[in-house]
C-alpha positions as CSV (number, residue, x, y, z in Angstrom):
1,M,45.8,-5.6,24.9
2,L,44.2,-7.2,21.9
3,E,40.9,-6.0,20.5
4,R,40.7,-8.4,17.6
5,P,39.6,-12.0,18.0
6,R,42.2,-14.3,19.6
7,P,42.3,-17.9,18.4
8,R,42.6,-20.8,20.9
9,F,46.0,-21.3,22.5
10,V,47.3,-17.9,21.1
11,V,48.9,-15.8,23.7
12,P,49.8,-12.1,23.1
13,R,52.8,-10.6,24.8
14,V,54.1,-7.0,24.7
15,L,57.8,-6.8,23.8
16,K,60.3,-4.2,25.0
17,N,59.8,-2.1,21.9
18,D,56.0,-2.0,22.6
19,E,55.2,-4.3,19.7
20,T,52.7,-7.2,20.4
21,A,54.0,-10.6,19.6
22,F,51.8,-13.7,19.3
23,Y,52.7,-17.2,20.6
24,F,50.9,-20.6,20.2
25,V,51.1,-22.2,23.6
26,I,49.4,-25.5,24.5
27,S,48.3,-25.4,28.1
28,K,49.9,-27.7,30.7
29,Y,46.6,-29.6,31.1
30,Y,46.9,-31.0,27.6
31,R,50.7,-31.5,27.9
32,K,50.0,-33.9,30.8
33,L,47.5,-35.7,28.6
34,G,50.3,-36.4,26.1
35,C,49.8,-33.6,23.5
36,T,53.1,-33.3,21.6
37,I,52.2,-30.4,19.2
38,P,55.1,-28.0,19.8
39,N,54.6,-24.4,21.0
40,E,55.6,-21.9,18.4
41,P,56.2,-18.1,18.0
42,L,53.8,-16.7,15.5
43,G,55.5,-13.3,14.9
44,T,54.2,-9.8,15.4
45,D,51.9,-9.6,12.4
46,Y,48.3,-10.3,13.5
47,E,47.1,-11.5,10.0
48,D,50.0,-13.8,9.5
49,A,49.5,-15.3,13.0
50,C,45.7,-15.3,13.3
51,G,44.2,-14.4,9.9
52,K,42.1,-11.3,9.2
53,D,39.2,-12.5,11.5
54,G,41.1,-14.6,14.0
55,K,40.2,-17.8,12.1
56,G,43.2,-18.2,9.8
57,G,46.9,-17.8,9.7
58,R,49.4,-20.1,11.3
59,A,47.3,-20.5,14.4
60,A,44.5,-22.2,12.3
61,I,46.9,-24.8,11.1
62,L,48.2,-25.6,14.5
63,N,44.7,-25.7,16.0
64,A,43.6,-28.1,13.3
65,L,46.5,-30.4,14.3
66,F,45.3,-30.1,17.9
67,D,41.8,-31.1,17.0
68,E,43.0,-34.2,15.2
69,W,45.1,-35.2,18.2
70,E,42.2,-34.7,20.6
71,A,39.8,-36.6,18.4
72,K,42.3,-39.5,18.1
73,K,42.8,-39.5,21.9
74,N,39.1,-39.7,22.5
75,G,38.6,-42.4,20.0
76,E,36.2,-40.2,18.0
77,P,35.9,-40.3,14.2
78,I,38.1,-37.5,12.7
79,D,36.2,-34.8,10.8
80,D,37.1,-35.2,7.1
81,S,36.7,-31.5,6.6
82,K,39.7,-30.9,8.9
83,L,41.9,-33.3,7.1
84,A,43.7,-32.9,3.9
85,R,42.2,-35.3,1.4
86,Y,44.6,-37.8,-0.1
87,G,46.2,-36.6,-3.3
88,T,45.4,-32.9,-2.8
89,I,48.1,-30.2,-2.8
90,D,47.3,-29.6,0.9
91,W,48.1,-33.3,1.5
92,L,51.2,-33.2,-0.6
93,F,52.8,-30.3,1.4
94,R,51.8,-31.9,4.7
95,H,53.5,-35.2,3.8
96,Y,56.5,-33.5,2.3
97,K,57.2,-32.0,5.8
98,T,57.5,-35.5,7.2
99,E,60.2,-36.6,4.7
100,E,63.9,-36.4,5.2
101,A,64.2,-34.0,2.3
102,Y,62.5,-31.5,4.7
103,T,63.5,-32.6,8.2
104,E,67.2,-33.1,7.4
105,K,67.8,-30.5,4.7
106,V,65.7,-27.5,5.7
107,S,67.2,-25.7,8.7
108,E,65.1,-24.5,11.7
109,R,65.8,-20.9,10.7
110,S,64.3,-21.5,7.2
111,R,61.2,-23.6,8.2
112,P,58.9,-20.7,9.1
113,D,59.5,-19.2,5.6
114,Y,58.8,-22.6,4.0
115,E,55.5,-22.9,6.0
116,R,54.5,-19.4,5.0
117,I,55.1,-20.1,1.3
118,M,53.2,-23.4,1.4
119,Q,50.3,-21.7,3.1
120,M,50.4,-18.9,0.5
121,I,50.1,-21.4,-2.3
122,C,47.3,-23.4,-0.7
123,D,45.3,-20.3,0.1
124,T,45.5,-18.8,-3.3
125,L,42.1,-18.9,-5.1
126,D,41.6,-19.9,-8.7
127,K,39.2,-18.2,-11.2
128,K,36.2,-20.1,-9.6
129,G,37.1,-19.0,-6.1
130,R,38.4,-22.5,-5.1
131,R,41.5,-22.9,-3.0
132,V,44.6,-24.2,-4.8
133,G,45.2,-26.5,-1.8
134,D,41.9,-28.3,-2.4
135,H,42.9,-29.3,-6.0
136,M,44.3,-32.7,-6.7
137,V,48.0,-32.8,-7.5
138,R,47.4,-34.5,-10.9
139,E,45.2,-31.5,-11.9
140,V,48.2,-29.1,-11.9
141,T,49.3,-28.8,-15.6
142,P,52.2,-26.7,-16.9
143,R,49.6,-24.0,-17.8
144,G,48.0,-24.3,-14.4
145,A,51.4,-23.8,-12.7
146,I,52.0,-20.7,-14.8
147,N,48.6,-19.3,-13.8
148,I,49.3,-19.9,-10.1
149,Y,52.6,-18.1,-10.4
150,R,51.0,-15.1,-12.1
151,K,48.3,-15.0,-9.5
152,I,50.8,-15.0,-6.6
153,I,53.1,-12.3,-8.0
154,K,50.2,-10.0,-8.8
155,R,49.7,-7.2,-6.3
156,A,48.0,-3.8,-6.3
157,D,51.2,-2.0,-5.3
158,G,53.4,-3.9,-7.8
159,E,54.6,-7.4,-8.6
160,R,56.2,-9.4,-5.8
161,L,58.7,-11.3,-7.9
162,R,60.8,-12.6,-5.1
163,Q,57.7,-14.4,-3.6
164,G,57.0,-15.9,-7.0
165,E,60.6,-17.2,-7.2
166,K,60.2,-18.9,-3.8
167,V,56.9,-20.5,-4.8
168,V,58.2,-21.9,-8.0
169,G,61.5,-23.1,-6.4
170,L,59.6,-24.8,-3.6
171,C,57.1,-26.5,-5.8
172,R,59.8,-27.8,-8.2
173,K,61.5,-29.4,-5.2
174,V,58.3,-30.8,-3.7
175,W,57.2,-32.4,-7.0
176,K,60.6,-33.8,-7.6
177,V,60.9,-35.4,-4.1
178,M,57.4,-36.7,-3.8
179,R,56.7,-38.1,-7.2
180,P,58.9,-41.3,-6.8
181,L,57.3,-41.8,-3.3
182,Y,53.7,-41.5,-4.4
183,P,53.6,-42.1,-8.1
184,D,49.8,-42.8,-8.1
185,V,49.2,-39.2,-7.0
186,F,50.9,-37.7,-10.0
187,P,49.9,-37.8,-13.7
188,R,51.7,-40.2,-15.9
189,P,54.5,-38.8,-18.0
190,T,53.5,-38.2,-21.6
191,S,55.2,-36.9,-24.7
192,E,53.7,-33.5,-23.8
193,G,55.2,-33.4,-20.3
194,G,53.6,-34.3,-17.0
195,V,56.8,-34.9,-15.1
196,N,57.1,-31.6,-13.3
197,P,54.7,-28.9,-14.4
198,W,56.6,-26.2,-12.5
199,M,59.6,-26.6,-14.8
200,S,57.5,-24.8,-17.5
201,V,57.2,-21.6,-15.4
202,V,59.4,-18.8,-16.8
203,L,60.4,-16.5,-14.0
204,K,60.2,-12.8,-14.7
205,R,63.4,-10.9,-14.4
206,R,64.0,-8.7,-11.4
207,V,66.9,-6.5,-10.2
208,K,68.4,-8.4,-7.3
209,K,69.5,-6.3,-4.4
210,K,73.1,-6.7,-3.4
211,K,73.6,-8.0,0.1
212,H,75.0,-5.3,2.4
213,A,78.5,-5.8,3.8
214,V,79.7,-3.9,6.8
215,T,83.3,-2.8,7.2
216,R,85.8,-3.9,9.9
217,E,85.6,-0.4,11.5
218,E,81.8,-0.7,11.8
219,V,81.9,-4.2,13.2
220,Y,84.3,-3.2,16.0
221,K,82.5,0.1,16.7
222,F,79.3,-2.0,17.2
223,S,81.1,-4.6,19.3
224,W,82.8,-2.2,21.7
225,G,79.6,-0.2,22.0
226,C,77.8,-3.4,23.1
227,I,80.6,-4.2,25.6
228,E,80.2,-0.7,27.1
229,R,76.5,-1.3,27.5
230,G,76.9,-4.6,29.2
231,R,75.9,-6.7,26.1
232,P,78.9,-8.9,25.3
233,E,76.9,-11.6,23.5
234,P,75.9,-9.6,20.3
235,A,79.4,-8.1,20.3
236,A,81.0,-11.5,20.2
237,V,78.5,-12.9,17.6
238,A,79.2,-9.9,15.2
239,V,83.0,-10.4,15.5
240,I,82.8,-14.2,15.1
241,C,80.7,-13.8,11.9
242,F,83.1,-11.2,10.5
243,E,86.5,-12.7,11.4
244,W,85.9,-16.4,11.3
245,L,83.0,-16.4,8.8
246,Q,80.6,-18.7,10.7
247,R,77.0,-18.4,9.7
248,P,75.2,-16.3,12.3
249,E,72.5,-18.9,13.0
250,N,75.2,-21.4,13.9
251,V,76.9,-19.0,16.3
252,V,73.6,-18.1,18.0
253,A,72.5,-21.8,18.2
254,G,75.5,-22.7,20.2
255,I,77.4,-24.6,17.5
256,L,80.6,-22.8,18.5
257,T,81.7,-24.0,21.9
258,W,84.4,-23.1,24.4
259,P,86.3,-26.3,23.7
260,D,86.6,-25.1,20.1
261,Y,88.6,-22.1,21.2
262,R,92.3,-22.7,22.0
263,S,91.7,-26.3,22.9
264,K,94.5,-28.6,24.3
265,K,95.0,-30.1,20.9
266,W,94.9,-26.8,19.0
267,P,96.0,-24.2,21.6
268,H,96.8,-21.6,18.8
269,A,93.6,-22.0,16.8
270,I,89.8,-21.8,16.8
271,R,87.7,-24.5,15.3
272,I,84.7,-23.3,13.2
273,E,82.0,-25.8,12.1
274,H,79.8,-24.8,9.2
275,H,76.6,-26.8,10.0
276,K,75.1,-26.2,6.5
277,T,78.0,-27.7,4.6
278,G,79.5,-30.0,7.3
279,A,82.9,-28.3,6.7
280,L,85.3,-27.9,9.7
281,V,87.8,-25.1,9.5
282,W,90.7,-24.4,11.9
283,H,91.6,-20.7,11.9
284,P,95.1,-20.0,13.3
285,L,95.1,-17.3,15.9
286,E,98.8,-16.5,16.1
287,E,102.3,-17.3,14.7
288,V,105.9,-16.8,15.9
289,V,107.7,-14.6,13.3
290,D,111.4,-13.8,13.8
291,G,111.1,-14.7,17.5
292,E,108.1,-12.5,18.1
293,M,104.5,-13.7,18.6
294,V,102.1,-12.1,16.1
295,K,98.4,-12.3,17.0
296,F,96.2,-12.4,13.9
297,Y,92.9,-11.7,15.8
298,G,94.0,-9.7,18.8
299,E,91.1,-7.4,19.0
300,A,88.6,-10.1,18.3
301,E,90.0,-12.1,21.2
302,K,89.6,-9.1,23.5
303,I,85.9,-9.0,22.6
304,I,85.5,-12.7,23.4
305,S,87.3,-12.3,26.7
306,H,84.2,-10.3,28.0
307,L,81.9,-13.3,27.4
308,P,80.7,-15.0,30.6
309,K,81.2,-18.8,30.5
310,L,77.7,-20.0,31.3
311,G,78.0,-23.4,29.7
312,I,79.6,-25.4,26.9
313,P,78.2,-23.2,24.0
314,M,80.1,-19.9,23.7
315,I,77.0,-17.8,23.2
316,M,74.4,-18.2,26.0
317,R,72.2,-16.1,28.2
318,K,70.6,-16.4,31.7
319,I,66.9,-16.9,32.0
320,G,65.4,-13.8,33.7
321,N,61.9,-15.1,34.8
322,G,60.0,-18.2,35.6
323,E,60.8,-21.5,37.2
324,K,64.2,-21.7,35.5
325,K,65.3,-18.2,36.5
326,G,69.1,-17.9,36.7
327,Q,69.7,-21.0,34.5
328,A,71.6,-20.6,31.2
329,K,70.2,-21.4,27.7
330,T,71.1,-20.6,24.1
331,W,69.6,-17.7,22.3
332,S,66.9,-17.9,19.7
333,Y,67.9,-16.3,16.4
334,P,65.0,-13.7,16.3
335,G,65.8,-12.8,19.9
336,M,69.5,-12.2,19.1
337,E,68.6,-10.1,16.0
338,K,66.3,-7.9,18.1
339,V,69.1,-7.2,20.5
340,V,71.4,-6.5,17.6
341,Q,69.0,-4.0,16.2
342,T,68.4,-2.4,19.6
343,M,72.1,-2.0,20.1
344,R,72.6,-0.7,16.6
345,K,70.2,2.2,17.2
346,Q,72.0,3.1,20.4
347,I,75.5,3.1,19.1
348,E,76.5,6.2,17.1
349,G,78.1,5.5,13.7
350,V,76.5,2.1,13.0
351,S,74.5,1.9,9.8
352,S,70.8,1.1,9.8
353,L,71.7,-1.8,7.5
354,F,73.8,-3.5,10.1
355,T,72.9,-7.2,10.6
356,L,74.7,-10.3,11.6
357,D,74.4,-11.5,8.0
358,A,76.1,-8.3,6.9
359,C,78.9,-8.9,9.3
360,R,79.7,-12.3,7.7
361,H,79.3,-10.8,4.2
362,G,81.7,-8.1,5.2
363,G,84.3,-10.7,6.2
364,M,83.9,-12.4,2.9
365,T,84.4,-9.1,1.1
366,E,87.6,-8.5,3.0
367,L,88.9,-11.9,1.8
368,E,88.4,-10.7,-1.8
369,E,90.1,-7.4,-1.1
370,A,93.1,-9.2,0.4
371,E,93.5,-10.9,-3.0
372,L,93.5,-14.4,-1.6
373,T,93.4,-17.3,-4.1
374,D,90.2,-19.2,-4.5
375,G,91.7,-22.1,-2.5
376,Q,92.9,-19.9,0.3
377,G,89.5,-18.1,0.5
378,R,87.6,-21.4,0.8
379,A,90.1,-22.7,3.4
380,L,88.9,-19.9,5.6
381,S,85.2,-19.7,4.7
382,G,84.4,-23.4,4.6
383,H,82.6,-23.2,1.3
384,K,82.8,-26.9,0.3
385,T,81.0,-30.1,1.1
386,T,83.9,-32.5,1.8
387,Q,83.2,-34.4,5.0
388,A,85.7,-34.0,7.8
389,Y,88.1,-36.8,8.4
390,K,91.2,-37.4,10.5
391,G,93.7,-35.7,8.3
392,Y,91.3,-33.0,7.2
393,A,92.4,-30.6,10.0
394,K,96.0,-30.7,9.1
395,E,95.4,-30.0,5.5
396,T,93.0,-27.2,6.2
397,M,95.3,-25.7,8.9
398,Q,98.2,-25.4,6.5
399,R,96.1,-23.6,3.9
400,A,94.3,-21.5,6.4
401,L,97.7,-20.4,7.9
402,A,98.9,-19.1,4.6
403,A,95.6,-17.4,3.9
404,T,95.6,-15.8,7.4
405,R,99.1,-14.5,6.9
406,K,98.1,-12.8,3.7
407,R,94.9,-11.4,5.1
408,H,96.8,-10.0,8.1
409,A,99.4,-8.5,5.8
410,H,96.7,-6.8,3.9
411,L,95.4,-5.3,7.1
412,L,98.8,-4.0,8.1
413,T,99.3,-2.4,4.6
414,Q,95.9,-0.7,4.8
415,R,96.7,0.8,8.2
416,Q,100.1,2.0,7.0
417,L,98.4,3.7,4.0
418,E,95.9,5.4,6.2
419,Q,98.7,6.7,8.5
420,E,100.6,8.1,5.5
421,A,97.5,9.8,4.2
422,Q,96.8,11.3,7.6
423,A,100.4,12.6,8.0
424,K,100.3,14.2,4.5
425,A,97.0,15.9,5.3
426,E,98.3,17.3,8.6
427,G,101.6,18.7,7.5
428,G,103.1,16.8,4.6
429,E,105.4,14.8,6.8
430,Q,106.2,11.4,5.3
431,I,106.3,8.3,7.5
432,S,109.1,5.9,7.1
433,T,108.4,2.7,5.1
434,E,110.2,0.7,7.8
435,F,106.8,-0.5,9.2
436,R,105.7,-1.8,5.8
437,N,108.9,-3.6,5.1
438,K,108.9,-5.3,8.5
439,G,105.2,-6.0,8.5
440,A,103.6,-6.7,5.1
441,E,106.8,-7.8,3.5
442,T,107.5,-10.4,6.2
443,F,104.1,-12.0,5.6
444,R,103.7,-11.6,1.9
445,N,107.2,-11.9,0.4
446,R,109.2,-14.1,2.8
447,H,108.5,-17.3,0.8
448,Q,109.3,-15.5,-2.5
449,K,112.7,-14.5,-1.2
450,R,113.5,-18.0,-0.2
451,R,112.7,-19.3,-3.7
452,E,115.0,-16.6,-5.2
453,N,117.8,-17.5,-2.9
454,K,117.5,-21.2,-3.8
455,A,117.6,-20.2,-7.5
456,I,120.8,-18.2,-7.0
457,F,122.4,-21.0,-5.1
458,A,121.5,-23.5,-7.8
459,A,122.9,-21.3,-10.5
460,G,126.2,-20.9,-8.6
461,S,126.5,-24.7,-8.1
462,K,126.2,-25.2,-11.9
463,A,128.9,-22.6,-12.6
């Protein structure tokens, strides 16, 4: 299965798409002895996982941690060559990952990328062939930071400017966080600088790619295609990201639960928690207008009705193999993304750029097209850092209801325009505007009419 050298504890597995993925798995023997180093997926790229010769990559870092644990368990002196020397850049990154600035602020989804960037910086060689990670932190001058940046972005097939931006952004943050905690490791501030050398790096300009946004039609084409193929989970995730704007990693991780949907306290709403910002948003699902019940998200709720209730989280799956076969667990984000891409290829009419992120971005784009005010848009998207409190739900619910009315009216208007265009194309027959008057006008202009009536009444009273 694997011709190239395989590091210790690295297990290759063939995926359904015939790709080989690598996993770092500590054996049960060492688990029973108390080893707490976590198992970890290493990805499908051999060099990223194991290095060019099987002695590098992420596996080398994890195996070094295991060696330290084993030496400590046996009471042996720890080999200094395997430890990051105090005050080096290797040491700095390692200790940064133990601070709350990392453990509390960096999400699980982003940590592998942080690890990769740190490793890239440390493994970069200077002019003398020495690793950057072996240098002392106090040796990094503004000029040295600029040279590291230039070294990293340089590539035979062109400059990798995005990687350079990540390197500089991460180093600026690490230097800022760690300097007050370990002042003796850093150089003393002088009139020439010395506070944060990475602030002197000027990033090269690059043309930033616009994030793809899928349309409502494409989201539901994908979702119903998944339902037909017996995959309700990716169908529901796509709809939730588009309609209720929850971040896909939160949906997949089980942040959205069944008690959040039409609960006893809020039977006509769904509660969306944005884990990144801490914002709680209640989205109204329906409203009674002129004695009739209007469902704002009727099709979305039909998709959700196909989800099996396997536990408290809304998005779960059954374990297919092993000792826990038949039990339910939440999805991993890479696992869900793989299923999404597999379904995307099977469903006709779905773009190759279709992703869960694109679903949420498409929903945000629809808010703009519906001409919502900034406050109404944020009431639906949760883009604010105010902590939830007892009266927060009521305030948000009122604003979200007005925003949802406007968004729903926009959808009705667009459908009416499409019907009129289709009728003209088929035979020139014009459709009555009664639908628009009863639909969009009810939602968008009802409050305006009330204000006009009050003004007329006030003028008559004065006369």
